[in-house]
TORKOL-4160 file (C-alpha; in steps of 0.2 Angstrom, whole numbers, padded with zeros to 4 digits, m for minus):
257
<pt num="1" X="0471" Y="0405" Z="0488"/>
<pt num="2" X="0470" Y="0413" Z="0470"/>
<pt num="3" X="0457" Y="0408" Z="0458"/>
<pt num="4" X="0471" Y="0401" Z="0448"/>
<pt num="5" X="0479" Y="0390" Z="0458"/>
<pt num="6" X="0462" Y="0382" Z="0464"/>
<pt num="7" X="0457" Y="0380" Z="0445"/>
<pt num="8" X="0475" Y="0373" Z="0443"/>
<pt num="9" X="0473" Y="0361" Z="0458"/>
<pt num="10" X="0455" Y="0356" Z="0452"/>
<pt num="11" X="0463" Y="0354" Z="0432"/>
<pt num="12" X="0478" Y="0342" Z="0436"/>
<pt num="13" X="0466" Y="0325" Z="0442"/>
<pt num="14" X="0456" Y="0330" Z="0427"/>
<pt num="15" X="0469" Y="0329" Z="0418"/>
<pt num="16" X="0474" Y="0312" Z="0423"/>
<pt num="17" X="0457" Y="0306" Z="0421"/>
<pt num="18" X="0456" Y="0310" Z="0403"/>
<pt num="19" X="0472" Y="0301" Z="0400"/>
<pt num="20" X="0467" Y="0287" Z="0407"/>
<pt num="21" X="0452" Y="0286" Z="0398"/>
<pt num="22" X="0452" Y="0295" Z="0381"/>
<pt num="23" X="0472" Y="0295" Z="0376"/>
<pt num="24" X="0488" Y="0305" Z="0374"/>
<pt num="25" X="0481" Y="0317" Z="0359"/>
<pt num="26" X="0464" Y="0320" Z="0368"/>
<pt num="27" X="0474" Y="0323" Z="0383"/>
<pt num="28" X="0485" Y="0337" Z="0375"/>
<pt num="29" X="0471" Y="0342" Z="0365"/>
<pt num="30" X="0461" Y="0347" Z="0382"/>
<pt num="31" X="0478" Y="0356" Z="0388"/>
<pt num="32" X="0478" Y="0366" Z="0373"/>
<pt num="33" X="0461" Y="0374" Z="0372"/>
<pt num="34" X="0464" Y="0378" Z="0391"/>
<pt num="35" X="0482" Y="0385" Z="0387"/>
<pt num="36" X="0473" Y="0396" Z="0373"/>
<pt num="37" X="0459" Y="0402" Z="0384"/>
<pt num="38" X="0472" Y="0406" Z="0396"/>
<pt num="39" X="0483" Y="0416" Z="0386"/>
<pt num="40" X="0467" Y="0426" Z="0383"/>
<pt num="41" X="0463" Y="0431" Z="0400"/>
<pt num="42" X="0482" Y="0436" Z="0401"/>
<pt num="43" X="0481" Y="0450" Z="0387"/>
<pt num="44" X="0464" Y="0454" Z="0396"/>
<pt num="45" X="0474" Y="0457" Z="0410"/>
<pt num="46" X="0488" Y="0466" Z="0402"/>
<pt num="47" X="0474" Y="0478" Z="0393"/>
<pt num="48" X="0466" Y="0482" Z="0412"/>
<pt num="49" X="0481" Y="0484" Z="0420"/>
<pt num="50" X="0494" Y="0488" Z="0407"/>
<pt num="51" X="0508" Y="0478" Z="0416"/>
<pt num="52" X="0519" Y="0471" Z="0404"/>
<pt num="53" X="0524" Y="0456" Z="0414"/>
<pt num="54" X="0504" Y="0451" Z="0409"/>
<pt num="55" X="0511" Y="0450" Z="0391"/>
<pt num="56" X="0527" Y="0438" Z="0396"/>
<pt num="57" X="0513" Y="0426" Z="0405"/>
<pt num="58" X="0504" Y="0428" Z="0388"/>
<pt num="59" X="0522" Y="0424" Z="0378"/>
<pt num="60" X="0525" Y="0409" Z="0390"/>
<pt num="61" X="0509" Y="0401" Z="0390"/>
<pt num="62" X="0508" Y="0401" Z="0368"/>
<pt num="63" X="0523" Y="0391" Z="0370"/>
<pt num="64" X="0516" Y="0379" Z="0380"/>
<pt num="65" X="0501" Y="0382" Z="0369"/>
<pt num="66" X="0510" Y="0377" Z="0355"/>
<pt num="67" X="0518" Y="0361" Z="0361"/>
<pt num="68" X="0501" Y="0354" Z="0367"/>
<pt num="69" X="0493" Y="0356" Z="0349"/>
<pt num="70" X="0505" Y="0350" Z="0340"/>
<pt num="71" X="0507" Y="0334" Z="0350"/>
<pt num="72" X="0487" Y="0334" Z="0349"/>
<pt num="73" X="0487" Y="0336" Z="0331"/>
<pt num="74" X="0503" Y="0327" Z="0327"/>
<pt num="75" X="0504" Y="0312" Z="0340"/>
<pt num="76" X="0521" Y="0311" Z="0348"/>
<pt num="77" X="0529" Y="0300" Z="0335"/>
<pt num="78" X="0525" Y="0312" Z="0321"/>
<pt num="79" X="0531" Y="0325" Z="0331"/>
<pt num="80" X="0548" Y="0318" Z="0336"/>
<pt num="81" X="0555" Y="0328" Z="0323"/>
<pt num="82" X="0550" Y="0344" Z="0333"/>
<pt num="83" X="0550" Y="0337" Z="0350"/>
<pt num="84" X="0567" Y="0344" Z="0355"/>
<pt num="85" X="0562" Y="0362" Z="0348"/>
<pt num="86" X="0546" Y="0361" Z="0357"/>
<pt num="87" X="0553" Y="0356" Z="0374"/>
<pt num="88" X="0564" Y="0371" Z="0375"/>
<pt num="89" X="0549" Y="0381" Z="0373"/>
<pt num="90" X="0541" Y="0372" Z="0386"/>
<pt num="91" X="0556" Y="0374" Z="0396"/>
<pt num="92" X="0558" Y="0393" Z="0394"/>
<pt num="93" X="0539" Y="0396" Z="0396"/>
<pt num="94" X="0541" Y="0387" Z="0413"/>
<pt num="95" X="0556" Y="0398" Z="0419"/>
<pt num="96" X="0546" Y="0413" Z="0414"/>
<pt num="97" X="0531" Y="0408" Z="0423"/>
<pt num="98" X="0541" Y="0403" Z="0439"/>
<pt num="99" X="0550" Y="0417" Z="0439"/>
<pt num="100" X="0535" Y="0430" Z="0437"/>
<pt num="101" X="0524" Y="0423" Z="0449"/>
<pt num="102" X="0536" Y="0419" Z="0463"/>
<pt num="103" X="0543" Y="0437" Z="0461"/>
<pt num="104" X="0525" Y="0443" Z="0462"/>
<pt num="105" X="0525" Y="0453" Z="0446"/>
<pt num="106" X="0508" Y="0449" Z="0443"/>
<pt num="107" X="0500" Y="0447" Z="0462"/>
<pt num="108" X="0487" Y="0457" Z="0465"/>
<pt num="109" X="0491" Y="0467" Z="0481"/>
<pt num="110" X="0475" Y="0466" Z="0491"/>
<pt num="111" X="0479" Y="0456" Z="0504"/>
<pt num="112" X="0495" Y="0464" Z="0507"/>
<pt num="113" X="0485" Y="0481" Z="0508"/>
<pt num="114" X="0474" Y="0476" Z="0521"/>
<pt num="115" X="0488" Y="0469" Z="0532"/>
<pt num="116" X="0498" Y="0486" Z="0531"/>
<pt num="117" X="0483" Y="0494" Z="0535"/>
<pt num="118" X="0479" Y="0482" Z="0550"/>
<pt num="119" X="0496" Y="0485" Z="0558"/>
<pt num="120" X="0495" Y="0502" Z="0567"/>
<pt num="121" X="0477" Y="0499" Z="0574"/>
<pt num="122" X="0476" Y="0491" Z="0593"/>
<pt num="123" X="0458" Y="0494" Z="0597"/>
<pt num="124" X="0447" Y="0480" Z="0596"/>
<pt num="125" X="0430" Y="0487" Z="0602"/>
<pt num="126" X="0420" Y="0490" Z="0588"/>
<pt num="127" X="0414" Y="0476" Z="0576"/>
<pt num="128" X="0409" Y="0478" Z="0558"/>
<pt num="129" X="0399" Y="0493" Z="0550"/>
<pt num="130" X="0395" Y="0498" Z="0534"/>
<pt num="131" X="0399" Y="0518" Z="0536"/>
<pt num="132" X="0415" Y="0525" Z="0528"/>
<pt num="133" X="0428" Y="0536" Z="0539"/>
<pt num="134" X="0436" Y="0550" Z="0534"/>
<pt num="135" X="0457" Y="0548" Z="0533"/>
<pt num="136" X="0463" Y="0565" Z="0530"/>
<pt num="137" X="0465" Y="0576" Z="0513"/>
<pt num="138" X="0478" Y="0578" Z="0500"/>
<pt num="139" X="0485" Y="0592" Z="0488"/>
<pt num="140" X="0485" Y="0586" Z="0472"/>
<pt num="141" X="0481" Y="0589" Z="0455"/>
<pt num="142" X="0471" Y="0580" Z="0444"/>
<pt num="143" X="0488" Y="0574" Z="0431"/>
<pt num="144" X="0494" Y="0568" Z="0449"/>
<pt num="145" X="0479" Y="0558" Z="0454"/>
<pt num="146" X="0477" Y="0552" Z="0436"/>
<pt num="147" X="0496" Y="0546" Z="0435"/>
<pt num="148" X="0493" Y="0539" Z="0453"/>
<pt num="149" X="0479" Y="0530" Z="0447"/>
<pt num="150" X="0491" Y="0523" Z="0434"/>
<pt num="151" X="0504" Y="0519" Z="0445"/>
<pt num="152" X="0490" Y="0507" Z="0457"/>
<pt num="153" X="0482" Y="0497" Z="0443"/>
<pt num="154" X="0498" Y="0494" Z="0435"/>
<pt num="155" X="0506" Y="0487" Z="0451"/>
<pt num="156" X="0488" Y="0477" Z="0457"/>
<pt num="157" X="0487" Y="0487" Z="0470"/>
<pt num="158" X="0471" Y="0494" Z="0466"/>
<pt num="159" X="0458" Y="0497" Z="0452"/>
<pt num="160" X="0452" Y="0514" Z="0449"/>
<pt num="161" X="0435" Y="0520" Z="0445"/>
<pt num="162" X="0431" Y="0539" Z="0441"/>
<pt num="163" X="0414" Y="0543" Z="0451"/>
<pt num="164" X="0406" Y="0561" Z="0448"/>
<pt num="165" X="0424" Y="0571" Z="0449"/>
<pt num="166" X="0431" Y="0559" Z="0464"/>
<pt num="167" X="0444" Y="0543" Z="0461"/>
<pt num="168" X="0440" Y="0527" Z="0469"/>
<pt num="169" X="0453" Y="0515" Z="0470"/>
<pt num="170" X="0444" Y="0497" Z="0473"/>
<pt num="171" X="0454" Y="0485" Z="0482"/>
<pt num="172" X="0447" Y="0471" Z="0472"/>
<pt num="173" X="0448" Y="0451" Z="0476"/>
<pt num="174" X="0435" Y="0447" Z="0465"/>
<pt num="175" X="0443" Y="0438" Z="0449"/>
<pt num="176" X="0428" Y="0442" Z="0438"/>
<pt num="177" X="0432" Y="0461" Z="0443"/>
<pt num="178" X="0451" Y="0460" Z="0440"/>
<pt num="179" X="0448" Y="0452" Z="0421"/>
<pt num="180" X="0435" Y="0467" Z="0417"/>
<pt num="181" X="0418" Y="0456" Z="0417"/>
<pt num="182" X="0412" Y="0464" Z="0431"/>
<pt num="183" X="0412" Y="0481" Z="0436"/>
<pt num="184" X="0408" Y="0491" Z="0454"/>
<pt num="185" X="0416" Y="0495" Z="0469"/>
<pt num="186" X="0403" Y="0496" Z="0482"/>
<pt num="187" X="0405" Y="0476" Z="0487"/>
<pt num="188" X="0422" Y="0481" Z="0490"/>
<pt num="189" X="0436" Y="0488" Z="0500"/>
<pt num="190" X="0439" Y="0506" Z="0495"/>
<pt num="191" X="0446" Y="0523" Z="0496"/>
<pt num="192" X="0440" Y="0537" Z="0489"/>
<pt num="193" X="0448" Y="0554" Z="0484"/>
<pt num="194" X="0436" Y="0568" Z="0481"/>
<pt num="195" X="0439" Y="0586" Z="0469"/>
<pt num="196" X="0444" Y="0594" Z="0486"/>
<pt num="197" X="0457" Y="0579" Z="0491"/>
<pt num="198" X="0446" Y="0574" Z="0505"/>
<pt num="199" X="0450" Y="0555" Z="0508"/>
<pt num="200" X="0440" Y="0542" Z="0516"/>
<pt num="201" X="0439" Y="0523" Z="0515"/>
<pt num="202" X="0428" Y="0509" Z="0519"/>
<pt num="203" X="0433" Y="0491" Z="0522"/>
<pt num="204" X="0420" Y="0476" Z="0516"/>
<pt num="205" X="0413" Y="0465" Z="0528"/>
<pt num="206" X="0421" Y="0450" Z="0517"/>
<pt num="207" X="0438" Y="0460" Z="0520"/>
<pt num="208" X="0435" Y="0463" Z="0539"/>
<pt num="209" X="0430" Y="0444" Z="0541"/>
<pt num="210" X="0446" Y="0440" Z="0536"/>
<pt num="211" X="0456" Y="0448" Z="0552"/>
<pt num="212" X="0460" Y="0434" Z="0564"/>
<pt num="213" X="0457" Y="0450" Z="0578"/>
<pt num="214" X="0442" Y="0462" Z="0577"/>
<pt num="215" X="0449" Y="0477" Z="0576"/>
<pt num="216" X="0439" Y="0493" Z="0577"/>
<pt num="217" X="0432" Y="0497" Z="0562"/>
<pt num="218" X="0432" Y="0513" Z="0562"/>
<pt num="219" X="0452" Y="0513" Z="0566"/>
<pt num="220" X="0456" Y="0500" Z="0550"/>
<pt num="221" X="0447" Y="0514" Z="0540"/>
<pt num="222" X="0455" Y="0527" Z="0545"/>
<pt num="223" X="0473" Y="0518" Z="0543"/>
<pt num="224" X="0468" Y="0513" Z="0525"/>
<pt num="225" X="0465" Y="0531" Z="0521"/>
<pt num="226" X="0480" Y="0536" Z="0529"/>
<pt num="227" X="0493" Y="0519" Z="0520"/>
<pt num="228" X="0485" Y="0527" Z="0503"/>
<pt num="229" X="0489" Y="0546" Z="0507"/>
<pt num="230" X="0506" Y="0540" Z="0512"/>
<pt num="231" X="0508" Y="0530" Z="0495"/>
<pt num="232" X="0502" Y="0545" Z="0486"/>
<pt num="233" X="0514" Y="0556" Z="0495"/>
<pt num="234" X="0529" Y="0541" Z="0491"/>
<pt num="235" X="0525" Y="0542" Z="0472"/>
<pt num="236" X="0525" Y="0562" Z="0471"/>
<pt num="237" X="0544" Y="0562" Z="0476"/>
<pt num="238" X="0545" Y="0547" Z="0466"/>
<pt num="239" X="0548" Y="0534" Z="0475"/>
<pt num="240" X="0533" Y="0521" Z="0472"/>
<pt num="241" X="0545" Y="0508" Z="0472"/>
<pt num="242" X="0545" Y="0510" Z="0491"/>
<pt num="243" X="0527" Y="0506" Z="0489"/>
<pt num="244" X="0531" Y="0489" Z="0480"/>
<pt num="245" X="0543" Y="0486" Z="0493"/>
<pt num="246" X="0532" Y="0490" Z="0510"/>
<pt num="247" X="0523" Y="0475" Z="0502"/>
<pt num="248" X="0534" Y="0464" Z="0498"/>
<pt num="249" X="0543" Y="0464" Z="0517"/>
<pt num="250" X="0527" Y="0457" Z="0521"/>
<pt num="251" X="0533" Y="0439" Z="0514"/>
<pt num="252" X="0516" Y="0433" Z="0509"/>
<pt num="253" X="0514" Y="0417" Z="0499"/>
<pt num="254" X="0515" Y="0423" Z="0479"/>
<pt num="255" X="0504" Y="0406" Z="0476"/>
<pt num="256" X="0490" Y="0406" Z="0491"/>
<pt num="257" X="0490" Y="0424" Z="0498"/>
């Protein structure tokens, strides 16, 4: 379950309690504050990923913020003249948010990448270890790797890190890393491409324990690395859209997975 979903489930009863004990305007004042911070986070995520859909989310949340702020300051009676326009803004904002979320435009793809990695794996003889596994080699220029990294970041498949001439793609599930308040990849699953094109991969213990079946750790890591090699070849051949299609075909719930 995403942190946004968890936050929403916690916030809803708190808003109801506030409405009962503090009144209408105070409730919408709190909603306005929450929406303001939500807008800031969407802008940060856009800066981090360059995914334009985060700006659209920010625009939608600004509309809700304006509605809530108007009600909080003026009250429902004094804002009645502008209520129709404000309501239309909220309806438009809701349509934008629902479209973006249900179509996975701002969904991090970590779970889907792990599921795709597990599909070719049949071995179950090994448990978790911390060592990375070699997974193959690619021939790529620095520009190709940089462009590939931008694609993966924009489509929220992985967060790229430069590491001594190598590029490390972190499959982050840490929300604080997603919004840039924490960095590093050592505690996450990752794929590394060194300056010679050698590919290695590692799966974190947290991610490994999420698999219902105890797959061979070595095979999972090798499969993860091979998956990124496939992704790179698709992207280099101008078929990056197929990477997203492979993730979408898994049909995971956009709200909780």
